[in-house]
C-alpha positions as CSV (number, residue, x, y, z in Angstrom):
1,M,3.5,28.6,30.1
2,K,2.5,25.4,28.8
3,P,4.6,22.0,29.9
4,P,6.3,20.4,26.9
5,T,4.8,17.4,25.6
6,P,6.7,13.9,24.4
7,Q,6.3,15.3,20.7
8,H,8.5,18.4,21.4
9,Y,10.8,16.0,22.6
10,R,11.2,14.0,19.5
11,R,13.5,14.6,16.5
12,P,12.3,15.3,13.1
13,L,12.0,12.0,10.9
14,R,14.7,12.3,8.4
15,L,15.3,9.7,5.0
16,I,18.1,7.7,5.2
17,A,19.1,6.9,1.7
18,E,22.8,5.1,2.2
19,I,23.4,1.7,0.7
20,Q,25.9,-0.5,2.5
21,L,28.9,-1.7,0.1
22,T,30.1,-4.1,2.5
23,P,27.8,-6.8,1.5
24,F,27.8,-6.1,-2.3
25,I,31.8,-6.3,-2.2
26,D,31.2,-9.7,-0.1
27,L,28.6,-11.2,-2.6
28,T,30.9,-10.4,-5.4
29,L,34.1,-11.9,-3.7
30,L,31.9,-15.1,-3.2
31,L,31.1,-15.3,-7.0
32,L,34.7,-14.8,-7.9
33,L,35.9,-17.4,-5.5
34,V,32.7,-20.0,-6.9
35,V,34.0,-19.0,-10.5
36,L,37.5,-19.7,-10.0
37,V,36.6,-23.2,-8.3
38,V,34.2,-24.2,-11.1
39,A,36.1,-23.0,-14.2
40,P,39.0,-25.7,-13.6
41,L,36.2,-28.3,-13.3
42,L,34.6,-27.6,-16.7
43,N,38.0,-27.6,-18.5
44,N,38.6,-30.9,-17.2
45,G,35.2,-32.4,-17.7
46,R,35.4,-34.0,-14.3
47,G,32.6,-33.9,-11.8
48,L,30.1,-32.0,-13.7
49,G,28.8,-34.2,-16.1
50,V,29.5,-32.2,-19.4
51,A,28.5,-34.1,-22.4
52,D,31.0,-34.5,-25.2
53,L,29.7,-33.3,-28.4
54,A,31.1,-35.4,-31.2
55,T,30.9,-34.5,-34.8
56,P,28.1,-35.3,-36.6
57,T,28.4,-37.7,-39.5
58,L,27.3,-36.7,-42.6
59,P,24.8,-38.9,-45.3
60,V,26.6,-40.8,-47.8
61,Q,23.4,-40.3,-49.9
62,T,20.9,-37.9,-49.8
63,L,17.3,-38.1,-51.7
64,D,15.6,-35.0,-52.6
65,L,12.0,-35.2,-51.9
66,T,10.0,-32.2,-53.4
67,A,6.7,-30.8,-52.1
68,G,4.6,-28.9,-54.6
69,A,2.5,-26.0,-53.6
70,D,-0.8,-28.0,-54.5
71,Q,0.9,-30.7,-51.6
72,T,2.0,-33.1,-54.3
73,L,5.3,-35.5,-53.1
74,T,7.8,-35.8,-56.1
75,L,10.8,-38.0,-55.3
76,A,13.1,-38.6,-58.0
77,D,10.8,-37.4,-60.6
78,A,7.8,-39.2,-59.7
79,T,5.2,-38.4,-58.0
80,I,4.3,-40.3,-55.0
81,T,1.7,-40.6,-52.2
82,E,2.7,-40.5,-48.2
83,A,1.8,-44.3,-47.9
84,A,4.4,-45.0,-50.6
85,L,6.9,-42.8,-49.6
86,V,7.0,-44.4,-46.0
87,A,7.3,-47.9,-48.0
88,L,9.7,-46.8,-50.3
89,L,12.1,-45.1,-47.9
90,K,11.9,-48.1,-45.1
91,E,13.3,-50.4,-48.2
92,R,15.9,-48.0,-49.0
93,V,17.2,-47.7,-45.3
94,S,17.3,-51.1,-44.8
95,V,20.0,-50.8,-47.3
96,Q,21.3,-47.8,-46.6
97,P,21.2,-46.9,-42.6
98,E,22.9,-43.5,-43.6
99,L,20.6,-42.2,-45.7
100,G,19.5,-38.4,-45.7
101,V,16.8,-36.9,-47.2
102,I,16.5,-33.2,-48.0
103,V,12.9,-31.7,-48.2
104,R,12.2,-29.1,-50.3
105,I,9.1,-26.9,-50.0
106,P,8.0,-23.7,-51.5
107,P,8.0,-20.7,-48.8
108,D,3.9,-20.9,-48.2
109,F,3.6,-24.4,-47.7
110,P,1.6,-25.4,-44.4
111,A,3.7,-26.3,-41.4
112,Q,1.2,-29.2,-40.7
113,R,1.7,-30.6,-43.5
114,L,5.5,-30.6,-43.5
115,L,5.3,-32.0,-40.3
116,R,3.3,-34.4,-41.4
117,I,6.2,-35.3,-43.7
118,M,8.8,-35.1,-41.5
119,D,7.0,-37.8,-39.2
120,S,6.4,-39.9,-42.1
121,L,10.2,-39.7,-42.9
122,R,10.9,-40.8,-38.9
123,V,8.7,-43.9,-39.1
124,A,10.4,-44.7,-42.4
125,G,13.7,-44.6,-40.5
126,V,15.2,-41.9,-41.9
127,R,17.7,-40.1,-39.4
128,Q,19.4,-37.2,-40.9
129,T,17.0,-35.2,-42.4
130,A,17.1,-31.2,-43.6
131,V,14.2,-28.7,-44.9
132,A,15.2,-26.5,-48.2
133,D,13.2,-24.0,-49.8
134,L,12.5,-23.9,-53.6
135,P,14.4,-21.8,-55.5
136,P,12.1,-19.1,-57.1
137,V,9.9,-20.4,-60.5
138,P,11.5,-18.0,-63.0
139,V,8.6,-16.4,-65.1
140,T,9.2,-16.5,-68.7
141,T,7.6,-14.1,-70.8
142,T,6.9,-14.6,-74.7
143,P,8.1,-11.6,-76.6
144,S,5.4,-10.0,-78.1
145,P,5.6,-9.2,-82.0
146,V,6.6,-5.9,-83.3
147,G,3.4,-3.7,-83.5
148,A,0.9,-5.6,-81.1
149,P,-0.7,-3.5,-78.5
């Protein structure tokens, strides 16, 4: 008979698939404690530097700036260039600092061009702007005469 080898004395390895719940419960209780301490600080606004959000002021008067599909600018029913737009708006903003401008653009208007217009408004000193899409142009058809093909 053969003498026993060290391999015979070892137990077969088995997979340990246990999850310890104690660390998870400790972590949950710690997070609950943190929430209970921080929540009153948020309500009081102490120590966390929470910004006070004031309601924005609405412009006293607004101007409609329409940008056409052919990239023309129209302000108060007059076609205008970007340079003239900046000069005109600087003059208007000096008289009415709370002047707002609504930029109306067609749906397929290039984004780069819109950014240039918005930058021109910023240079002119306009602080309140909005972008709106143009209403669709109604298609008018002329009725064909009776009997025409």
